[in-house]
N, C-alpha and C positions, 0 to 999 in steps of 0.2 A: 694827908696822901701825897703832897709833893714833899712835905717833911716823912714823910716813910718812905716812901725813895729815894730819897738824901741818905735816910740813916741806915735802909738797907745796904746801898751802894759803899757806905762808907763801914760799918761792920764786916759785910763779907770780905772786903779787901785791908781790917786791921790789921790783921796776920803780919803783912807785908812789913807793918811799925815795928812791930814786935819782934820780928825777927830780926829785922835791919838794924835794931840799935842792940839787941843783947850780943851782939860779939864785943862790945866795948869791957861789957865785965865777963863774960867766957871766953878764953881760949880756945877755936876750935881749932885740930889738928888739921893742915892740908889735906890728909887722904880723906876724912872725917867731912868736910869740904866739897869736894870731887864725889864722894858717894852720896852725899843730899842732893848736891846737881844734878846725877844721873837719875837719882829717884822725881826728882820735878821733870828732868826730861821725858822722863815713860810715862808720869801723870800727864805731862802736854799732851803727847803726841795721842792718850787717850782718849781725851778730853775732847780734839780736834776732829778727830775718826768717829767718835760715837754722839759727840753733844753737838759742836761747833757745825761740822759740815750737814750733818743731816737737820739741825735747824736750818740753814738755809735753804737747801732741797725742798722741805716743804711744801713754800712757794715762791721760790723764784726757779725760773728755768735754768740749767745745766751751766749755758755760756755767761750768765748771769754771776749764776754764783763762782764761774772760773774768772771772771773782769774785775770782782770786788774782792776774790783772793790775791791777784796782783795789786788791787791800788792798796790792799794791805800789807804785800812786799815793799810797794814803795814809801807808803808812810813808816816803815821800818826802815829802810836804807837809807831814808833822807834824816830820820834819826839819829843811826847812825854817824853818818858823814858828818852830821856836827858833833855827836863825841869825838869823833878820831880829830877833828879839826882843835879842838877840846881840848882833849885828853892823850892823845895818839891811841895807837893801835895794841898797845901791851900793858901791862900793869892796872892801873885806874881805866884805863880807856876801855878795855875786856869787860873788865866788872860793869861801866856804865854800859856797855853793849846789853846785856843782861839786863838794865834795869831803864832800856829803852823796853825791850820787849818785855816787861812788865806793864807798863805805861799801854802798848799796842795789842796787849792781852788783858787788862784791866780795863780799861774806856767802854771799850767796846762791850764787854761782859755785862759791866753797869749799864749801861745802856740799857741791854736788852732787860736786866733786873728792872728797872722803870716802866718799860714799855708793857710788864708783865705787869707791873701793878695796875697801870693804867686800863687797860684791859682786861683785868680779874683773872687772869691766868694764874692756877695754882702756883707756885716756884715750891720746888720740890729740894724738902730739908734735906737729905742727902748731897743733893748736886751743891747745897749751899757749903755743908760740911767737906766738902771734896774742894773747893775754890779756897776756903779757909785755909785747910791744911796744907792744900799741895802749895799755896802762894809762900809756906816756910820757906823751904829750899829755895825757891824762886827767890829768895831775898835775904836769906842769909850767907848764898855763896856769895855773892856780888859783894854785899856789906862786909866778909872777912879779909878779902881784898882791898877792898878800900879800907879800912883798920886799920892795915898793916903799912899799906901803905902813907899812914899819916891824916884820916882823917879823923875828926875829933865828935865826940857825942852829939853836941851841937849841929856840926853839920850833916850827921847823917840822919838827926832827926828830926829836921828841913827837906830834905831830899824824901825821904818815904812819906813824908806827914802830904809833902805838896800830891804824888803819887797817888794818894786815899785819898785826899779831898778831890780831886780830880776825877775820881771815880766815884763820888757823891755827887759831884755835880755832875758829870755825867749819867747817872740814875734819875736825876730830877731833869734834865732834859726829856731822857725818855718817858719819864710822867706825862710831861707839858705836851710831847708831839703825840700824845694818844687822845690829850684834847685838843690840841690843832688840826687832827686828822686821825678820823676813824680806822681808818688803813693802814695805822702808822704797826711795822712790824721791825721783828730782830733781826731778821734772813740777813738785811746787807751785813750789818752789824757784827752779826757773827761770823759771814763769810771775810769780812776785814779781818776780824781777829784770829780767823784759821789762817790767814795768807800769811798776817805780819810773824805768826809765831811759828812755822814753816820756816822761816827766814831766819829770825835770830836760833829757832835750834842748832839749824845747820852752820850759822856764822858765828855763833856766841857761846850759846849753852853747852852746847854735844862736845865741844871742843875744848870747855873750860872743864869739862866734869872730869874727861879724859885723861888731859895733864896735871890734875892733883888726883885725879883716885885711881887712875890705871883699869887694869882688867876688872875691879870690882865696882866702875863706875857701870859697866855693863850689864851687871849682876845689877844694881840698882835700878836700871832703868827699866830692865824688866818686870822686876816687883812694883817697882811706880806704877806702869802700863798696869799689870795685873787687878792693884788694889784699888785703882781708879777704877778701873773694867768692871769692878764688883758692883760697885759703887754706883753707875749708871741704867 
């Protein structure tokens, strides 16, 4: 079961790796990158509104949901600050801010998967598919910019493989948490992911999408929102 949790965490997030390295062989036009980023933003807004926040509110009080969302914001801002110090705020730095958002999204999400396996809760195939698909623009958009900045296949592979494996470990830890405590739940992890993602959307992904996709990015955001909503 522990290996099942690890496997689910890595497989669900594996599209980050696939989309993150395909830019080495396929040149994606800047406007398409912006449109895909907008689509990913819309999908995330839908997931936050109809999956992550409701998941938190089912078992914890509203004030606790707010508190854990703010903790998620703090995690994102800390990671973003580290990125800014290392890469700056433009070019690779802006793209890496979206990568930080992928971690803030994927790790708590995978933790929830592990907890669900440990507690015997059925995991929706439609939700897993939505996670897999929504990760594609989330990785493709920053990777296109990183490749343009000179990142090699090896460097991109290491980056996204580290993210995917971290998600697998998080799923395994979620499963182990259910062994240690029968009261383990994914509510706090869901709230952390929701808060971190909202901050990332405002600071990184949506400005990134509009800068590259212009008005078409707004249309793509609505399409991404509606398609994800249809799978909830």
